[in-house]
Backbone bond lengths (Angstrom), bond angles and torsions (degrees), N, CA, C in turn:
res aa  C-N    CA-C-N  psi(-1)  N-CA   C-N-CA  omega(-1)  CA-C   N-CA-C  phi
1 M - - - 1.449 - - 1.534 110.44 -
2 E 1.323 116.39 -42.78 1.471 119.45 -179.22 1.525 111.73 -63.43
3 A 1.333 116.71 -36.92 1.462 120.25 179.02 1.528 110.91 -63.59
4 N 1.319 117.13 -38.46 1.460 120.69 178.63 1.522 111.88 -68.40
5 L 1.309 117.49 -35.76 1.461 120.79 179.93 1.521 111.84 -69.10
6 S 1.321 117.04 -31.61 1.465 119.73 -177.88 1.532 112.52 -96.16
7 L 1.318 118.16 8.57 1.452 122.20 -179.05 1.524 110.31 -69.15
8 T 1.312 115.98 128.76 1.459 121.43 178.36 1.520 108.21 -110.17
9 L 1.320 115.92 105.78 1.462 120.41 -176.63 1.519 112.89 -68.22
10 S 1.312 118.43 -23.28 1.460 119.37 179.92 1.525 111.22 -62.70
11 K 1.329 117.20 -28.23 1.461 119.79 176.94 1.522 110.19 -70.94
12 V 1.308 117.21 -35.96 1.456 121.73 179.62 1.527 110.47 -73.92
13 L 1.302 117.57 -38.41 1.461 122.87 -175.45 1.522 113.54 -86.26
14 E 1.326 117.93 -1.44 1.453 123.20 -178.52 1.521 111.46 56.07
15 E 1.303 115.25 43.91 1.459 121.71 -178.47 1.526 110.45 -63.63
16 G 1.318 115.76 137.43 1.451 121.35 177.21 1.523 113.87 86.37
17 K 1.319 118.75 -5.62 1.461 121.48 179.18 1.519 109.41 -98.65
18 T 1.307 116.15 146.10 1.452 121.25 175.20 1.524 107.65 -93.67
19 L 1.302 115.50 114.66 1.458 120.77 -179.50 1.521 109.67 -95.30
20 I 1.299 116.11 137.32 1.462 121.31 -179.51 1.524 108.10 -99.32
21 P 1.338 117.70 119.96 1.461 119.50 178.24 1.530 110.97 -65.85
22 V 1.309 116.09 142.57 1.460 121.18 178.04 1.523 109.16 -119.34
23 F 1.311 115.52 147.52 1.450 121.65 -178.00 1.521 108.93 -137.51
24 G 1.294 116.57 159.42 1.449 120.69 173.62 1.515 112.90 122.29
25 A 1.328 113.72 -171.38 1.461 120.62 -178.28 1.524 110.81 -59.76
26 D 1.310 116.17 138.74 1.474 124.56 -179.54 1.523 113.62 65.68
27 K 1.313 117.75 14.23 1.464 120.69 179.70 1.527 111.93 -127.24
28 T 1.321 116.81 26.51 1.457 121.58 -178.24 1.521 109.49 -97.70
29 G 1.315 116.41 130.23 1.460 121.64 176.74 1.514 110.66 -102.48
30 M 1.300 114.99 -171.11 1.465 120.44 179.74 1.519 108.64 -125.33
31 I 1.303 116.72 143.08 1.461 122.05 178.85 1.524 108.66 -83.14
32 N 1.323 116.04 134.71 1.462 120.98 177.54 1.520 109.84 -82.20
33 L 1.311 115.60 128.70 1.460 121.38 177.00 1.530 107.47 -110.72
34 G 1.307 116.61 102.16 1.461 119.71 -178.46 1.509 111.12 69.20
35 N 1.322 116.57 -114.54 1.467 120.20 -176.86 1.530 112.18 -106.90
36 T 1.336 117.76 34.28 1.463 120.82 -179.10 1.520 112.88 -87.42
37 C 1.326 118.98 4.14 1.460 120.64 -175.21 1.522 112.27 -59.95
38 Y 1.327 117.30 -36.01 1.464 119.66 179.98 1.522 110.83 -66.63
39 M 1.319 117.15 -44.66 1.460 121.24 178.99 1.523 110.03 -65.14
40 N 1.323 117.62 -43.07 1.460 120.96 179.28 1.521 111.90 -61.02
41 S 1.314 116.66 -41.30 1.469 119.10 -179.30 1.521 111.25 -66.20
42 V 1.316 118.02 -37.04 1.473 121.24 177.54 1.528 109.82 -66.92
43 V 1.331 117.12 -46.44 1.468 121.08 -178.74 1.528 110.12 -62.94
44 Q 1.320 117.83 -45.65 1.459 120.72 -179.31 1.524 111.39 -66.10
45 T 1.317 117.94 -34.58 1.461 120.97 176.77 1.523 110.26 -66.90
46 L 1.328 117.21 -44.03 1.462 120.13 178.21 1.524 111.19 -60.94
47 F 1.323 116.95 -45.73 1.462 120.30 -177.80 1.523 112.49 -73.65
48 A 1.314 118.46 -9.69 1.466 121.68 174.31 1.525 111.71 -84.27
49 L 1.329 117.56 -15.12 1.466 121.59 178.66 1.524 110.12 -72.36
50 P 1.331 118.26 132.99 1.467 120.28 -179.89 1.533 113.17 -57.24
51 E 1.323 117.50 -37.27 1.461 120.85 179.91 1.524 111.65 -64.78
52 F 1.314 115.88 -39.65 1.466 121.24 178.54 1.524 109.86 -65.82
53 K 1.339 115.51 -42.85 1.461 119.84 179.91 1.526 110.45 -64.20
54 T 1.306 116.95 -41.33 1.461 120.81 179.05 1.520 110.61 -63.21
55 Y 1.324 116.23 -45.95 1.462 119.94 -175.49 1.526 112.58 -71.78
56 Y 1.328 117.58 -48.07 1.467 120.49 -175.49 1.529 112.89 -94.59
57 G 1.309 117.35 -43.67 1.460 120.22 -175.51 1.509 113.92 -65.35
58 N 1.324 116.51 -42.63 1.463 119.94 -177.12 1.523 112.73 -75.80
59 R 1.309 118.03 -19.35 1.468 121.80 -178.24 1.521 113.46 -104.72
60 A 1.305 117.62 -3.40 1.463 121.13 -169.63 1.521 113.06 -59.62
61 E 1.314 117.26 -55.96 1.464 119.76 -176.18 1.526 111.46 -63.02
62 E 1.316 116.53 -43.25 1.460 120.34 179.70 1.523 111.30 -61.11
63 H 1.344 116.40 -43.43 1.460 118.74 -179.72 1.525 111.51 -63.96
64 L 1.318 117.22 -43.83 1.462 120.13 -178.52 1.529 111.86 -64.29
65 K 1.323 117.50 -31.34 1.465 120.80 179.31 1.524 112.44 -76.84
66 T 1.336 116.89 -31.16 1.472 119.55 -172.46 1.523 114.42 -105.75
67 C 1.309 119.10 -10.63 1.469 121.32 -175.96 1.528 110.78 -67.98
68 R 1.303 116.20 133.87 1.466 122.10 -179.45 1.533 112.03 -99.67
69 N 1.331 117.07 -5.05 1.468 120.85 179.86 1.519 110.52 -83.46
70 M 1.310 115.96 161.53 1.459 119.98 171.67 1.518 107.51 -68.30
71 A 1.322 117.00 132.03 1.464 120.83 -175.67 1.520 112.16 -57.32
72 S 1.326 117.27 -34.34 1.468 119.92 -179.02 1.526 112.72 -68.92
73 N 1.337 117.44 -18.94 1.460 121.41 -179.84 1.528 113.01 -105.66
74 C 1.310 117.99 0.03 1.461 121.68 -175.04 1.527 110.69 -108.25
75 Y 1.306 115.24 113.49 1.461 122.15 179.33 1.526 110.86 -57.84
76 L 1.338 117.28 -44.54 1.460 120.74 -179.02 1.527 112.40 -66.18
77 C 1.322 117.09 -34.57 1.473 119.86 175.76 1.527 110.64 -62.26
78 Q 1.308 116.03 -44.31 1.464 119.96 -178.68 1.529 111.01 -64.81
79 F 1.323 117.10 -44.11 1.462 120.33 178.82 1.524 110.70 -68.59
80 S 1.319 117.38 -34.28 1.466 120.73 177.92 1.524 111.01 -65.26
81 K 1.328 116.65 -43.11 1.463 119.94 177.88 1.526 110.81 -63.48
82 L 1.316 116.58 -40.94 1.462 120.74 177.76 1.524 110.51 -64.81
83 A 1.316 117.19 -42.95 1.462 121.43 178.79 1.535 111.03 -61.04
84 L 1.319 116.57 -45.73 1.474 119.71 178.63 1.523 110.80 -61.56
85 G 1.309 116.84 -40.05 1.470 120.04 179.67 1.521 112.45 -66.10
86 L 1.313 117.84 -38.80 1.464 121.18 -177.97 1.525 112.68 -81.59
87 Y 1.311 118.14 -37.35 1.459 121.31 -173.78 1.528 114.86 -89.84
88 S 1.322 117.74 -28.08 1.468 120.08 -171.44 1.521 112.89 -72.96
89 G 1.310 118.46 -33.66 1.456 121.15 -174.96 1.521 112.30 88.83
90 D 1.329 117.58 -2.64 1.466 120.88 -179.80 1.528 112.27 -64.90
91 F 1.319 117.21 -25.88 1.471 120.90 -177.80 1.515 112.00 -110.84
92 S 1.313 117.25 14.65 1.459 122.99 -177.42 1.517 111.07 -77.27
């Protein structure tokens, strides 16, 4: 309880600092739609892991070109599209 009473949100919110927006490859975030912030934070954390980037990011374009399944039914297609969107910088 005492920790909550002494919590200073300005430290968390970086109040008073001028933040410089960044754009480009590996700097794309996701827009929160309603209460999707929890899901977005998990997805962005996973895609920030080097292993995740190696597995999905490096194979994304190749998988989308060669996959014979319907994209709506293919887990790898969906993750590949997400990887391309987050890593490419095209949507930054």
